[in-house]
N, C-alpha and C positions, 0 to 999 in steps of 0.2 A: 261399212268398211270394217274388216277384221282388225282386232287389236294386235299389235306386235307381240311376239312371244320371245322370252329370254330364258336361257337355261341357268339354273343356280345349282350348287353342289347338293344342297339339302333343303327341304321344307319341313323337316321333322319338328313337331311341336308348334308349328305356326297356326294361329287362329285369327279370326276376324279382329281387326284392330292392331295386329302385330305390325312392327316395322321391320322390313326385310332389306338388308343392304346387299347390293350387287356390285362386285368389284372385278378387276382384271380386264382381260380382253373383251369379255362380254359387255362390260360397262363402257369401255372405251369405244367400241363400235356403236353402241346405242347413243352415247353423248356426243362424240366427236364426228361420227360419220352420219348417223341418222338424225342428229340434232334433237334428241329427246329433251323435252322441256318439262318444267314443274307444272303440275296440273293435268298432265296427260294420263290416260288409262292404259295400263299394260297388263299382260299375262306373264307370270313367272311359273316355271315348271321345273321339277327336279328330274324329269325323265323317267321316274319310277312310280308314276301313277298319281302324284299330287300336283295340282295346279292351283294358283291363286290369281285373282284379279284385284287390282288396286290402283291407287293414284300415286304418281310420282311426287314425293315431298321435297326432294332436294337432288341436285346433281353436282358432280365435281369432275375433275380431269379424267379419272378412271374409276368413278364410283357414282352410284345413284341409289336413292332409298325409296321404297314403296310402302305405303300404308295399305295393308290388306283389307279389302272390302268383302271378299267372299273366298271360300275354300272349296275345292272340288276334289274328291278322291275317286279315281276310276280303277276298276279291276282290269286285269289283262284280258285281251280278246281271246275267244276260244272258238274253234281250235287254234292252237298256236302253230304258226307256219315258219319253218326253217328252210332257207334256200341255200344249198351248197352251190356256189358260183365258181366254175373254173375261171382262173385268172385270164382275162382277155388282154389283148395288146393295146397300147396307147391309153387314151382316156375313156375307153369303153367300159373299163372297170368302174369308174366313178359314175358313169351313166347308169349302169346296172344297179349300183347301190342306191342311187337317187330314186329311180322309179320303183324299186322294191320297197324302199322306205315309205314312199308316198302311198303305196297300195296297202301298207299295214303289215309287212313281214316282221316277225319278232326277232329273227336272227339271220344274219347274212354271213356265211362261212366261206372265206376265200379258199379255193382248192387248187393245189399244185398237181393238176392232171398230167399224165405222161406226155400228152400231145399239146399241152399249152404252149403257145408261141412265146408268151411273156414268162419270164422266170424271175422270181423274187429270191435274192440271195444277199446276205450281209446287210450293209447299210441301205441298199435298195429295198430290201424286205421291210425294214423299219419305216422308211419314208413312204413306201407304197401303202402299207397297212395304215399309217397315219392319215393318208389322204382318204382312204375308205372310211375311217372313223369320223373324220371331219365332214365328209360328204353326207354321211348318215345323220350326223347331228344337225347340220343345217337344213337338210331335207325334212327331218322330223319337226323342226321348228316351223318350217313353211307349211307343213301338213297339219300343224296344230295337234300333234300327238302328245298324249300324256305319258305314254310308255315309249321310250326311245329304243330302237333296235340294238341288239348286241352285235358287235363285229369282232369275233375272236381272231387270234393270230392264224396264219395260214395253216390249213389242215393237210395231212397226208391222206392217201387213199385208204389206208388202214383205219384212220380216224373217221373218215366218211362212212366206212363199213359199220363202225360202232354206232354212229348216228342212225343209220338205216335200221339196225337191229333193235334199237330202243324206240323207234317211231311206231305210232298207231297206224300210219299209212306212209309208205315211201314210194315215190315214183321217180323214174329217170326219163328224161326226154330223149327220144331216139326215133330216127326216121323209119326204123323197122320194128318199133314197139307194137306188140300185139294188141294192146288195150287202147281204149279211147277214154277221154275224160267223162263222157256220158255213161260209160260202163263201170266206172269206179264206185266202190262203196265208201263214201266220204264220211269219216267219223264226225260226230257233233261236238266232240271235245277231244282233249289229248293233243298230240303233236303230229303234224304232217311235215314230211321232209321231201323237198323237191331238189333233184340233182340236175344241174345244167352243165353240159359238157363244153369243151373248148372249141375254137375254130376248126381244129383238126379232127374233131370227133373224139368219142370215148373209145379207148382201146378194147379189144376183145377180152384181155385179162381183167381190166377194170369192170367191164360189164358182167363177166362171170362172177367176180367177187361180190358185186352188188346183188346179183340174182341169188346167190347163195345166202345172202343176208336177209333176203325177203323183199327186194325192190320189185316194183312192177314197171315194165317198160311201156311208155305211153307216147303215141304219135300225136302231135299237135294238129297236123293237117298236111295238105300237099305242098303248101308253101314252105320255103326254107327261111327260118328266122335267124338273125344273128344271135350269138351267145349273150350279148348285152340286153336283148329285148325278149328273148324266149322265156326267161324266167317270169317276167311280169305277165306275159300272156297266159302262162300255165297257172300262176297264182290266181289270176282273175277267173279262169275257168273253174278252179277249185272253190273260190269264195262264192261264186254264183250258186254253188250247191250247198251252202251253209247258211245258218241263221244270221251270220255277220252281214250278209247282203240281202237278207229277207225283206 
């Protein structure tokens, strides 16, 4: 059985034998909901590459302490994959974030595409973005990731164009894409950007701007995938061509 994973703000300077205190909501969930007990083994991570395994020495209402037994420092996976996810309607956004986190995406960028059915504005934008961040955090713990994915605020099409220009490889999923995943030259390192459009499709103006920035249009297959699942299928196809899945 895998050990439970808990997120802490930092593990800087922590060594074997150190005592780490976990507080706040993370500790409350562990102690009050999961019934964490003294003597149990747990994993703590800072989400930035450092993880420790240790034994619970004490618990309180919203706190517990862990005596570190071992420390592991992991480098970031390469190539780094960024998914630009057009904002879907309902809870499909959280589904997309969950599966993209589980498969190892480094950054999930919510995109306000012109044909997106859902629109983030004002307080809704703050609340919806918060849900994506929370979903990524919980999925990363479940997937036992040492590096948690970044979920920046909602991006405009112009900002997506900038991401495409800076990428070592950029692809946009499109039913009329001339390329296939088997034909792509996938870099062994650097950054790969995958653009996933909304339910209503990517507009001609957006496609033109992406093409000018250097994106490659790619068709997944004859089947039509939902925007919430197309990204994970595309990332899986790319990872199968890299050493990450060797």
